[in-house]
C-alpha positions in Angstrom: 0.0 0.0 0.0 2.8 2.4 0.9 4.6 1.4 -2.3 1.5 2.3 -4.4 1.2 5.7 -2.6 4.8 6.4 -3.3 4.4 5.6 -7.0 1.3 7.8 -7.2 3.2 10.7 -5.6 6.1 10.3 -8.0 3.6 10.3 -10.9 2.0 13.5 -9.7 5.4 15.2 -9.3 6.3 14.1 -12.9 3.1 15.5 -14.3 3.5 18.8 -12.4 7.1 19.1 -13.6 6.2 18.3 -17.2 3.4 21.0 -17.0 5.8 23.6 -15.7 8.2 22.8 -18.6 5.4 23.2 -21.2 4.3 26.5 -19.6 7.9 27.8 -19.6 8.4 26.7 -23.2 5.3 28.5 -24.3 6.3 31.6 -22.4 9.7 31.7 -24.1 8.0 31.2 -27.5 5.6 34.2 -26.7 8.3 36.5 -25.4 11.2 35.4 -27.6 14.7 34.5 -26.4 16.0 36.5 -23.3 17.9 39.5 -24.5 21.6 39.7 -23.7 23.7 42.8 -23.2 23.6 45.4 -26.1 26.4 44.9 -28.5 29.1 47.6 -28.3 29.1 50.2 -31.0 31.6 52.8 -32.2 31.3 55.7 -34.7 33.3 57.3 -37.4 33.1 60.7 -39.2 34.0 61.7 -42.7 34.0 65.2 -44.2 32.8 64.5 -47.8 34.6 66.2 -50.7 31.4 66.5 -52.8 29.4 69.7 -53.0 26.4 70.5 -50.7 23.0 69.5 -52.0 21.8 73.1 -51.9 24.3 74.1 -54.7 26.9 75.5 -52.3 30.4 74.2 -51.8 31.2 72.4 -48.6 33.2 75.0 -46.6 34.5 72.2 -44.3 37.5 70.1 -45.5 40.0 67.7 -43.9 43.6 66.8 -44.3 44.0 64.0 -45.4 41.0 64.8 -47.7 37.9 62.5 -47.3 39.6 60.3 -44.7 37.4 58.4 -42.2 38.3 59.1 -38.6 37.1 56.7 -35.9 36.1 56.8 -32.3 38.8 57.3 -29.7 37.1 57.8 -26.3 34.8 60.8 -26.7 36.6 62.4 -29.6 34.3 61.0 -32.3 31.1 60.0 -30.6 27.3 59.9 -30.9 25.7 59.6 -27.5 22.0 59.3 -26.7 21.3 60.7 -23.2 18.3 61.4 -21.1 17.4 64.7 -19.6 15.2 66.1 -16.8 13.9 69.6 -16.2 16.7 70.3 -13.8 19.3 69.1 -16.2 18.2 71.1 -19.2 17.4 74.2 -17.2 13.9 74.4 -18.6 10.4 73.6 -17.4 8.8 70.5 -18.8 9.0 66.7 -18.6 11.8 64.3 -19.3 13.2 63.4 -22.7 16.3 62.5 -24.5 18.9 64.1 -26.7 21.8 63.2 -29.0 25.2 64.7 -28.3 27.3 64.4 -31.5 31.0 65.3 -31.0 33.8 65.7 -33.5 36.9 66.5 -31.4 40.3 66.4 -33.1 43.7 67.3 -31.7 46.0 66.9 -34.7 48.6 66.6 -36.1 47.8 63.4 -38.1 44.3 64.5 -38.9 43.2 68.2 -39.3 40.0 69.9 -40.5 39.1 73.5 -41.2 37.1 76.0 -43.2 37.4 77.8 -46.5 35.4 80.8 -47.7 34.4 82.2 -44.2 33.3 85.8 -44.6 32.0 87.9 -41.7 29.2 90.3 -42.4 31.0 93.7 -42.2 28.3 95.4 -40.1 28.2 92.5 -37.7 31.8 92.9 -36.5 31.9 94.5 -33.0 34.2 94.8 -30.0 32.1 93.8 -26.9 35.1 94.2 -24.7 37.1 96.9 -26.6 40.8 97.1 -25.8 42.3 98.9 -23.8 39.2 99.1 -21.6 39.9 95.5 -20.7 43.2 93.7 -20.7 44.1 91.8 -23.8 44.0 93.1 -27.4 41.9 91.5 -30.2 43.3 89.3 -33.0 45.6 87.3 -30.8 46.1 84.4 -33.2 49.3 82.7 -34.6 51.1 84.9 -37.1 51.4 82.2 -39.7 47.6 82.0 -39.9 47.4 85.7 -40.5 50.0 86.0 -43.3 49.1 88.6 -45.9 45.7 88.9 -44.3 43.6 91.3 -46.3 40.4 90.2 -44.5 39.4 90.4 -40.9 41.6 88.5 -38.5 38.8 86.2 -37.5 38.2 85.3 -41.1 41.9 84.7 -41.8 42.3 82.5 -38.7 39.3 80.4 -39.4 40.1 79.8 -43.1 42.9 77.4 -42.2 43.3 73.8 -41.0 42.7 73.2 -37.3 44.0 72.8 -34.7 47.1 74.9 -35.3 50.2 73.2 -33.9 50.1 75.5 -30.8 46.4 74.9 -30.2 44.9 71.9 -28.4 41.5 71.2 -30.0 39.1 71.7 -32.9 35.6 70.7 -32.0 32.3 70.5 -33.9 29.2 69.7 -31.8 25.5 69.0 -32.5 23.0 68.8 -29.7 19.6 67.4 -30.9 16.8 67.1 -28.4 13.7 64.9 -28.8 14.4 63.7 -32.3 15.1 59.9 -32.8 17.7 59.8 -35.6 17.9 56.0 -35.4 14.2 55.7 -36.4 14.7 57.6 -39.7 14.2 55.8 -42.9 16.9 55.5 -45.5 16.6 57.9 -48.4 18.6 58.7 -51.5 20.7 61.9 -51.1 20.7 62.3 -54.9 16.9 62.5 -55.2 15.4 63.0 -51.8 15.7 66.1 -49.6 17.1 65.9 -46.0 15.0 66.5 -42.9 15.1 70.2 -41.8 15.1 69.9 -38.0 14.0 73.5 -37.8 10.7 72.5 -39.2 10.1 69.5 -36.9 7.7 70.4 -34.1 9.2 70.0 -30.6 12.8 69.5 -31.7 15.3 71.9 -30.2 19.1 72.0 -29.6 22.2 73.9 -30.6 25.2 73.4 -32.9 28.5 75.1 -33.6 32.3 74.7 -33.2 35.2 75.9 -31.2 39.0 76.2 -31.8 40.6 75.9 -28.4 44.0 77.2 -27.2 43.7 77.4 -23.4 41.2 76.9 -20.6 43.4 78.8 -18.1 42.2 82.0 -16.6 44.9 84.5 -17.4 44.8 87.9 -19.1 48.2 87.5 -20.8 47.5 84.2 -22.6 49.5 83.8 -25.8 46.6 83.1 -28.1 42.8 83.3 -27.9 40.0 80.8 -28.4 37.3 81.0 -31.0 33.6 79.9 -30.5 30.9 79.8 -33.1 27.3 78.8 -32.4 23.8 79.1 -34.0 22.7 81.2 -31.0 24.4 84.3 -29.9 24.5 83.2 -26.2 24.4 79.4 -26.1 25.5 79.4 -22.4 22.4 81.2 -21.2 19.8 79.7 -18.9 18.0 78.4 -22.0 20.7 76.7 -24.0 18.2 75.0 -26.3 16.5 76.7 -29.2 15.1 76.1 -32.7 17.4 74.2 -35.1 16.9 76.4 -38.1 19.5 75.6 -40.8 20.4 72.1 -39.4 19.5 69.2 -41.7 19.9 65.4 -41.3 19.5 62.5 -43.7 19.9 58.7 -43.3 21.7 57.7 -46.4 22.3 54.0 -45.5 21.3 51.6 -42.7 24.3 52.8 -40.6 25.1 56.2 -42.1 23.7 59.7 -41.3 24.6 62.9 -43.1 24.4 66.2 -41.2 24.2 69.5 -43.0 24.6 73.1 -41.8 23.3 76.0 -43.8 23.0 78.9 -41.4 24.5 81.9 -39.8 26.8 81.3 -36.8 27.8 83.8 -34.2 31.6 83.9 -34.0 33.6 85.1 -31.0 37.2 85.6 -30.1 37.5 84.8 -26.4 39.8 84.3 -23.5 39.4 83.7 -19.8 40.3 86.2 -17.2 39.8 87.4 -13.6 38.2 90.6 -12.5 37.8 92.4 -9.2 34.5 93.6 -7.9 33.1 95.0 -4.7 30.6 93.1 -2.6 29.6 95.5 0.1 32.9 96.6 1.7 34.9 93.5 0.5 36.9 93.3 -2.7 36.3 90.0 -4.5 37.6 88.2 -7.5 35.6 86.3 -10.1 36.2 84.4 -13.3 35.0 86.1 -16.6 35.2 85.3 -20.3 36.4 88.3 -22.4 35.2 88.8 -26.0 37.6 91.2 -27.8 35.9 90.6 -31.1 32.7 89.1 -32.4 30.8 88.9 -35.7 28.4 86.8 -37.8 29.2 84.6 -40.8 27.2 82.1 -42.9 28.4 78.5 -42.9 27.7 75.7 -45.3 29.1 72.3 -44.4 28.3 68.6 -44.1 29.6 65.5 -42.4 28.9 61.8 -42.6 28.5 59.8 -39.4 28.7 56.0 -39.6 27.7 53.6 -36.8 29.5 50.2 -36.4 28.3 47.4 -34.2 30.9 45.0 -32.8 29.8 41.3 -33.2 
């Protein structure tokens, strides 16, 4: 009798186990195989030698010409990040943005502009010398040789970074637009997406040529910043993306176009004294000896590679 009960119990356990296996198999079929870790990816950038689709030449070029430059840390990167109201300094809900960085240090790979022309009436001296320490046009002499143009134009119309500079950086910040959901279109026949026309999409874009981050009035050379907004470091750093275009030209390739005015500034970092009550204090400031506006046309290709 006990033997029969034991066999009955074993049978019930086997039936229960078999039922659990069937349920688990059906669950896996319904849900698919468990997902593993995302495959690592890296990016590359190319400055095409071909003309812009709007009939204008590509003002951006590289040396070596048309060479593909690959990720190295954050130097060539496309990062998708989340933001919250506190992080983006604006009211509203949470979202995401793409931070697209092109940072080069030379000397094996350089990039620069050709045909930069400041609008004459836009040139101004926000901090005119000698009211503030440091004269304007503090750029390397070999980038200003036979300069018949404005010094900012002459400096920019070269390959960067100059041997005595540390960095040339182009950056695109695109908020709330999913570039990886774009469909592939033909750049020869189909127009790119103008992000300035897409409702709810904001951001900023521009470039910098960097000599020093030190706060010193007698720095040897000055930095240059250029952005699509006159004051990108204000409390509202995001704005409309007029003049910024993007097109997915292959499964893993995106082409970004700029056709817009940029606000260009010659800058350096300094200290200044000020009174707070009866106490003399010192604070950090950014001086702008020269500024102006120029129109820029350039494009870049960004390629995403997945490591198997």
